C-alpha positions as CSV (number, residue, x, y, z in Angstrom):
1,M,-14.8,16.1,7.4
2,S,-14.5,14.1,10.6
3,S,-11.2,13.6,12.3
4,E,-12.2,10.1,13.6
5,P,-10.3,7.1,12.2
6,V,-11.8,5.6,9.1
7,I,-10.0,2.2,9.0
8,T,-8.8,0.4,12.1
9,A,-7.6,-3.2,12.6
10,A,-8.7,-5.1,15.7
11,G,-6.9,-8.3,14.9
12,S,-8.4,-11.6,13.9
13,A,-8.0,-15.3,14.6
14,T,-9.1,-16.3,11.1
15,A,-6.7,-16.8,8.2
16,A,-6.1,-13.8,6.1
17,G,-7.4,-13.6,2.6
18,G,-10.9,-14.8,3.1
19,P,-12.6,-18.2,3.0
20,A,-11.4,-21.2,1.1
21,P,-13.3,-22.1,-2.1
22,G,-16.8,-23.2,-1.2
23,G,-16.5,-21.6,2.3
24,S,-18.2,-18.4,3.4
25,Q,-17.1,-15.3,5.2
26,P,-19.4,-13.0,7.2
27,V,-19.4,-9.2,6.6
28,R,-21.5,-7.0,8.9
29,V,-22.6,-3.5,7.9
30,A,-24.2,-1.3,10.6
31,H,-25.9,2.0,10.1
32,L,-24.4,4.8,12.2
33,G,-26.7,7.7,11.2
34,G,-27.1,9.7,8.0
35,D,-25.3,8.0,5.2
36,R,-22.6,6.6,7.5
37,F,-22.1,2.9,7.9
38,D,-19.4,0.8,9.6
39,I,-18.3,-2.4,7.8
40,N,-16.8,-5.1,10.0
41,I,-14.7,-7.8,8.3
42,R,-12.6,-10.2,10.4
43,G,-12.4,-7.6,13.1
44,H,-11.4,-4.8,10.7
45,L,-13.6,-1.7,10.7
46,I,-14.1,0.4,7.6
47,R,-16.4,3.5,7.5
48,T,-18.3,4.4,4.5
49,D,-20.2,7.7,3.8
50,Q,-21.1,10.0,1.0
51,P,-19.5,13.3,0.1
52,V,-20.9,16.4,1.6
53,G,-22.2,17.5,-1.8
54,D,-24.3,14.3,-1.9
55,G,-25.8,14.7,1.6
56,G,-23.2,12.8,3.6
57,E,-20.5,13.9,6.1
58,D,-17.5,12.6,4.1
59,T,-16.2,10.6,7.0
60,G,-15.1,7.8,4.7
61,P,-15.0,6.6,1.1
62,T,-18.2,5.7,-0.7
63,P,-19.1,2.0,-1.2
64,T,-18.3,2.5,-4.9
65,E,-14.9,3.9,-4.2
66,L,-14.2,0.9,-1.9
67,F,-15.3,-1.3,-4.8
68,I,-12.7,0.3,-7.1
69,A,-10.1,0.3,-4.3
70,S,-10.7,-3.5,-3.7
71,L,-9.9,-4.1,-7.4
72,A,-6.8,-2.0,-7.3
73,G,-5.7,-3.5,-4.0
74,C,-6.2,-7.0,-5.3
75,I,-4.2,-6.3,-8.5
76,A,-1.4,-4.8,-6.4
77,F,-1.3,-7.8,-4.1
78,Y,-1.1,-10.3,-7.0
79,A,1.6,-8.2,-8.7
80,R,3.7,-8.0,-5.6
81,R,3.4,-11.7,-5.0
82,Y,4.5,-12.4,-8.6
83,L,7.4,-10.0,-8.3
84,D,8.4,-11.6,-4.9
85,R,8.1,-15.2,-6.3
86,H,10.5,-14.3,-9.1
87,N,12.9,-12.5,-6.9
88,L,12.2,-9.2,-8.6
89,P,12.1,-5.8,-6.9
90,T,8.9,-4.6,-5.3
91,E,9.9,-1.2,-4.2
92,G,8.0,1.4,-6.3
93,L,5.1,-0.9,-7.2
94,A,1.9,1.1,-7.4
95,V,-1.5,0.7,-8.8
96,D,-3.7,3.6,-9.9
97,A,-7.4,3.2,-10.8
98,E,-10.0,5.5,-12.3
99,F,-13.6,4.8,-12.9
100,H,-16.5,6.3,-14.7
101,M,-20.1,5.9,-13.7
102,G,-23.0,4.8,-16.0
103,S,-26.7,5.2,-15.6
104,R,-29.9,3.1,-16.2
105,P,-29.0,1.3,-14.0
106,A,-26.6,3.3,-11.8
107,R,-23.3,1.4,-12.0
108,V,-19.6,1.6,-12.6
109,A,-19.5,1.6,-16.4
110,S,-15.7,1.5,-16.9
111,I,-12.5,1.0,-14.9
112,E,-9.0,1.8,-16.0
113,V,-6.2,0.3,-13.9
114,R,-2.5,1.2,-14.4
115,L,0.4,-0.6,-12.8
116,T,3.6,1.3,-12.1
117,I,6.3,-1.4,-12.0
118,P,9.6,-1.2,-10.1
119,D,12.8,-0.5,-11.9
120,G,14.6,-3.7,-12.7
121,V,11.5,-5.7,-14.0
122,T,12.6,-6.9,-17.4
123,A,10.5,-6.6,-20.5
124,E,10.4,-10.5,-20.6
125,R,8.6,-10.5,-17.2
126,R,6.1,-7.7,-17.9
127,E,3.7,-9.7,-20.0
128,A,3.5,-12.5,-17.4
129,L,3.2,-9.9,-14.6
130,L,0.3,-8.2,-16.4
131,A,-1.4,-11.6,-16.9
132,V,-1.1,-12.5,-13.2
133,A,-2.3,-9.1,-12.1
134,S,-5.2,-9.2,-14.5
135,H,-6.5,-12.5,-12.9
136,C,-6.7,-11.4,-9.3
137,T,-9.7,-12.7,-7.3
138,V,-11.6,-9.4,-7.5
139,H,-11.1,-9.1,-11.3
140,N,-12.1,-12.7,-11.8
141,S,-15.2,-12.0,-9.7
142,L,-16.1,-9.1,-12.0
143,T,-15.5,-11.1,-15.2
144,S,-17.3,-14.3,-13.9
145,A,-20.1,-12.6,-12.0
146,P,-21.0,-14.3,-8.7
147,E,-24.6,-15.2,-7.8
148,I,-25.9,-12.5,-5.6
149,S,-28.8,-13.0,-3.2
150,V,-30.5,-10.2,-1.2
151,A,-33.1,-11.1,1.4
152,F,-34.6,-9.8,4.6
153,T,-33.6,-11.3,7.9
154,S,-36.2,-12.6,10.3
155,D,-36.6,-11.1,13.8
156,S,-34.1,-13.7,15.1
157,G,-31.4,-12.3,12.9
158,Q,-31.4,-15.4,10.7
159,P,-32.0,-15.2,7.0
160,G,-35.6,-15.0,6.0
161,D,-37.4,-17.6,3.9
162,P,-36.9,-17.5,0.2
163,G,-40.3,-15.9,-0.2
164,E,-38.8,-12.7,1.3
165,R,-36.1,-12.4,-1.3
166,L,-35.9,-9.3,-3.5
167,D,-35.5,-9.8,-7.2
168,D,-34.9,-6.9,-9.6
169,G,-36.2,-8.8,-12.5
170,A,-32.7,-9.3,-13.9
171,G,-32.0,-12.4,-11.8
172,I,-30.0,-10.5,-9.2
173,R,-31.2,-11.0,-5.7
């Protein structure tokens, strides 16, 4: 396992939280060698890799692990905001997630997410907290699937023409 940092923050002049509805946000993924990639988002750098047993160097989480972490992180963020908005304690808030892989096609087949709520959150608030946490942006994006387009770039680095799009036959590009 490498000792180099996996996640760094370089700062950003853009607003946190991503683009407004209808807006877009660039994400750049650059190959470093082997199975290692650096992902640049708003000046933040995240390294992905594969475990040594799968041919990688284990210098960072896998993209699938980041996918699950994104869901858990989003749920935690929404839960904390709910607690704060209602003047409830946030110390001790935690989210644990576990996932199981499926095959044909390779995918995450199931995700279990568990919230540990702080002491002092009343039973009356728990149902609403769970409802808010269950409707975070990442969860909503999984339950209302986004349109995905995958295409080659031209030599100029601009997206290629629609004829260069890849389609897996299931409407996902």
